[in-house]
Legacy VTK file of the C-alpha trace (Angstrom):
# vtk DataFile Version 3.0
C-alpha trace
ASCII
DATASET POLYDATA
POINTS 254 float
4.491 -51.141 96.282
3.079 -52.347 93.394
5.496 -52.016 90.332
4.041 -50.464 87.539
4.426 -52.893 84.585
4.889 -50.381 81.046
5.396 -51.365 77.702
7.304 -49.373 74.844
5.890 -48.589 71.619
8.519 -51.080 70.202
6.908 -53.839 72.319
3.468 -53.407 71.077
3.625 -54.707 67.611
2.633 -53.431 64.570
-0.727 -51.836 63.862
-2.798 -53.268 60.588
-1.580 -50.223 58.764
1.941 -51.196 59.005
1.537 -54.909 58.007
-0.586 -53.809 54.794
2.230 -51.122 54.356
4.910 -53.097 54.845
2.617 -56.242 52.324
2.426 -53.502 49.216
6.213 -52.749 49.786
7.095 -56.467 49.329
4.646 -57.003 46.386
6.575 -54.231 44.237
10.166 -55.813 45.396
8.176 -59.013 44.400
7.173 -57.896 40.900
10.252 -55.834 40.081
12.103 -59.120 40.189
9.595 -61.339 38.355
9.290 -59.441 35.905
12.692 -59.907 34.316
12.544 -63.447 35.049
8.951 -63.752 32.989
11.130 -61.542 30.535
14.145 -63.949 30.354
11.313 -67.059 30.190
9.819 -65.757 27.408
13.464 -65.039 25.330
14.338 -68.414 26.264
11.059 -70.305 24.833
11.109 -68.264 21.879
14.319 -69.101 20.669
13.732 -72.322 21.325
10.720 -72.142 18.983
12.792 -70.690 16.611
15.299 -73.443 16.356
12.394 -75.943 16.388
11.170 -74.289 13.433
14.397 -74.301 11.748
14.646 -77.906 12.610
11.446 -79.137 10.594
12.427 -76.612 7.573
15.599 -79.097 7.658
13.397 -82.043 8.330
11.003 -81.218 5.628
14.224 -80.416 2.725
15.184 -83.999 3.840
11.795 -85.578 3.111
11.449 -84.081 0.105
15.495 -85.223 -1.283
14.116 -88.140 -0.611
11.176 -88.904 -1.413
11.048 -86.718 -4.280
7.972 -84.614 -2.685
6.932 -82.448 0.259
5.033 -84.470 2.936
1.179 -83.193 3.681
0.070 -81.775 7.201
-0.753 -83.686 9.889
-4.019 -82.574 10.797
-6.675 -82.905 13.793
-9.782 -80.670 14.569
-7.562 -78.851 17.819
-4.632 -79.258 20.028
-6.231 -82.249 21.975
-7.671 -84.051 19.168
-5.661 -87.115 17.744
-6.640 -86.471 14.325
-3.913 -87.857 12.021
-2.021 -88.985 15.175
1.025 -86.718 13.913
1.131 -88.270 10.132
1.022 -86.770 7.032
-2.649 -86.959 5.922
-2.742 -88.731 3.608
0.648 -90.669 4.018
1.179 -91.339 0.489
1.099 -87.512 -0.544
-1.188 -86.109 -3.663
-4.161 -84.077 -2.706
-3.877 -83.451 0.536
-6.801 -84.328 3.096
-7.995 -81.440 4.607
-11.650 -82.507 6.730
-13.630 -79.896 7.019
-12.706 -77.694 10.617
-9.169 -79.643 10.472
-6.202 -77.725 11.518
-2.796 -77.946 9.605
0.039 -79.364 11.176
3.350 -80.003 10.757
3.772 -84.331 10.596
6.571 -84.588 13.342
5.519 -88.734 13.220
6.146 -88.866 9.369
9.334 -86.488 10.091
10.753 -88.311 12.773
11.296 -84.937 14.838
10.784 -84.431 18.255
9.514 -82.572 20.752
5.791 -84.292 20.694
2.904 -84.840 22.353
1.133 -88.267 23.326
-0.524 -88.122 19.931
2.799 -87.322 17.617
2.065 -83.561 16.886
5.662 -81.152 17.708
5.568 -78.298 19.915
6.882 -75.635 20.511
8.323 -74.197 24.025
4.638 -73.448 25.183
3.386 -76.376 24.389
1.903 -75.424 21.461
1.344 -77.614 18.135
3.254 -76.738 15.369
1.459 -75.609 12.289
2.175 -76.317 8.311
0.528 -75.318 5.346
2.137 -76.740 1.625
1.398 -75.300 -1.531
-1.076 -77.412 -3.851
-1.050 -75.358 -6.816
-0.906 -77.990 -9.733
0.260 -77.497 -13.045
-1.893 -77.897 -16.554
0.118 -81.232 -17.078
-0.303 -82.952 -14.261
-3.465 -83.893 -12.394
-2.191 -83.690 -8.551
-0.390 -81.305 -6.862
3.136 -80.651 -8.096
4.759 -80.551 -4.369
3.521 -83.211 -2.575
3.082 -85.800 -5.630
6.074 -87.621 -5.624
8.181 -86.823 -9.020
5.662 -84.082 -10.225
8.028 -81.778 -9.262
10.644 -83.195 -12.497
7.800 -84.488 -14.507
6.929 -80.615 -14.175
9.819 -78.900 -14.466
10.974 -76.083 -12.464
9.977 -73.277 -14.838
6.668 -74.286 -15.070
6.334 -74.956 -11.332
4.251 -72.291 -9.464
3.653 -72.395 -6.031
1.414 -69.741 -4.499
1.991 -69.369 -0.681
2.328 -65.926 0.145
3.828 -64.248 3.134
2.842 -60.814 4.338
3.571 -58.279 6.570
-0.039 -57.750 7.116
-3.306 -58.685 6.156
-4.640 -55.343 4.948
-5.344 -55.718 1.185
-2.363 -53.152 0.809
0.447 -54.863 2.365
-0.897 -58.505 0.746
-1.462 -57.995 -2.506
0.442 -60.278 -5.270
3.526 -57.838 -5.707
3.797 -56.588 -1.885
4.718 -59.100 0.304
7.176 -60.797 1.473
7.075 -63.879 -0.401
4.889 -64.803 -3.083
6.447 -68.257 -4.052
6.902 -70.265 -0.769
6.114 -73.796 -1.129
5.220 -74.106 2.719
4.936 -72.339 5.412
6.079 -73.465 9.206
4.984 -71.146 12.562
4.035 -71.500 15.813
0.798 -69.570 17.605
3.234 -68.404 19.933
2.554 -68.342 23.684
-0.631 -67.123 24.187
-1.773 -69.575 21.900
-5.072 -69.786 20.117
-6.330 -66.960 23.080
-5.160 -64.523 20.741
-6.847 -64.878 17.505
-8.829 -61.808 18.070
-6.262 -60.322 15.647
-6.569 -59.462 12.213
-3.110 -60.726 11.730
-3.436 -63.532 13.587
-6.548 -64.822 11.969
-5.342 -64.747 8.680
-2.978 -67.423 9.602
-5.455 -69.259 11.100
-7.870 -69.766 8.176
-7.387 -72.556 5.845
-6.114 -70.727 2.926
-2.419 -69.974 1.386
-2.042 -66.557 2.926
-0.430 -65.934 5.899
1.315 -63.209 8.118
4.789 -62.746 9.251
6.013 -59.534 11.697
7.306 -58.610 14.923
5.468 -59.024 18.123
2.445 -56.351 18.390
0.227 -55.397 21.179
-3.369 -55.917 21.365
-3.385 -52.076 20.537
-2.320 -52.560 17.214
-5.049 -51.522 14.397
-4.934 -55.533 13.552
-5.119 -56.784 17.088
-2.024 -58.480 19.187
0.478 -60.895 17.381
3.039 -63.498 18.134
3.062 -65.665 15.977
6.297 -67.018 14.857
6.541 -67.662 11.402
9.094 -68.975 8.660
8.414 -70.683 5.328
10.521 -72.176 2.779
11.450 -70.758 -0.354
10.934 -72.503 -3.831
14.325 -71.970 -4.525
15.651 -73.539 -1.752
13.601 -76.314 -2.117
14.831 -76.513 -6.124
18.224 -76.529 -4.969
18.013 -79.210 -2.328
16.065 -81.106 -4.802
18.723 -80.790 -7.451
21.311 -81.795 -5.172
19.810 -85.009 -4.326
19.238 -86.386 -8.492
15.418 -85.381 -7.802
15.224 -82.370 -9.827
16.584 -81.925 -13.251
LINES 1 255
254 0 1 2 3 4 5 6 7 8 9 10 11 12 13 14 15 16 17 18 19 20 21 22 23 24 25 26 27 28 29 30 31 32 33 34 35 36 37 38 39 40 41 42 43 44 45 46 47 48 49 50 51 52 53 54 55 56 57 58 59 60 61 62 63 64 65 66 67 68 69 70 71 72 73 74 75 76 77 78 79 80 81 82 83 84 85 86 87 88 89 90 91 92 93 94 95 96 97 98 99 100 101 102 103 104 105 106 107 108 109 110 111 112 113 114 115 116 117 118 119 120 121 122 123 124 125 126 127 128 129 130 131 132 133 134 135 136 137 138 139 140 141 142 143 144 145 146 147 148 149 150 151 152 153 154 155 156 157 158 159 160 161 162 163 164 165 166 167 168 169 170 171 172 173 174 175 176 177 178 179 180 181 182 183 184 185 186 187 188 189 190 191 192 193 194 195 196 197 198 199 200 201 202 203 204 205 206 207 208 209 210 211 212 213 214 215 216 217 218 219 220 221 222 223 224 225 226 227 228 229 230 231 232 233 234 235 236 237 238 239 240 241 242 243 244 245 246 247 248 249 250 251 252 253
């Protein structure tokens, strides 16, 4: 009598449908685990970048205390362009050199701060070059920009100085006038283009920061559904009065 071989349902293996269900469940589980990790990573990078911007502010104030002026921006045409190699352009100050198509970056090589890329440009935690703009306003008594020319601030005097960098809560006209803004007399602005870098430059607020001008936008992150588009720039600035106080302490301003 022949033995009859039988297989239980447990021995036949998984069907394709069952495998698909298992993979879907695994996908949900992994997704639930990865989302908090990504959020933590972004929060860490945000904190690191904010710390780098604060260091940059202190370095700029220290430079002004020792040199009697603020440095010009380093310049390049993009994130990979060696440009001015992270040095202020020009290194001697005066009227800042902004070649056609150039971007204003923090002069990390001039300030001696880290981290930088191989060309000497300061980087945020996402690997984007940190940007910097300085007022080029001139008083009638001098023929050169007061804040980037050695001793011009002291020559002109605090009451006659007219820094003109404006930081607004929005790029819309109603929120970015000379009287409605976060600050209308900053001497410099330092900022990161955030986690999405130059890829998220379609919004009006972000585009305002990418223009060569003296008006900037700074506010909390917003999604692409916002009326002015996505915004993830991290913006800070140096108040004129903070600069004046630092220079008075150093004997550079009377």
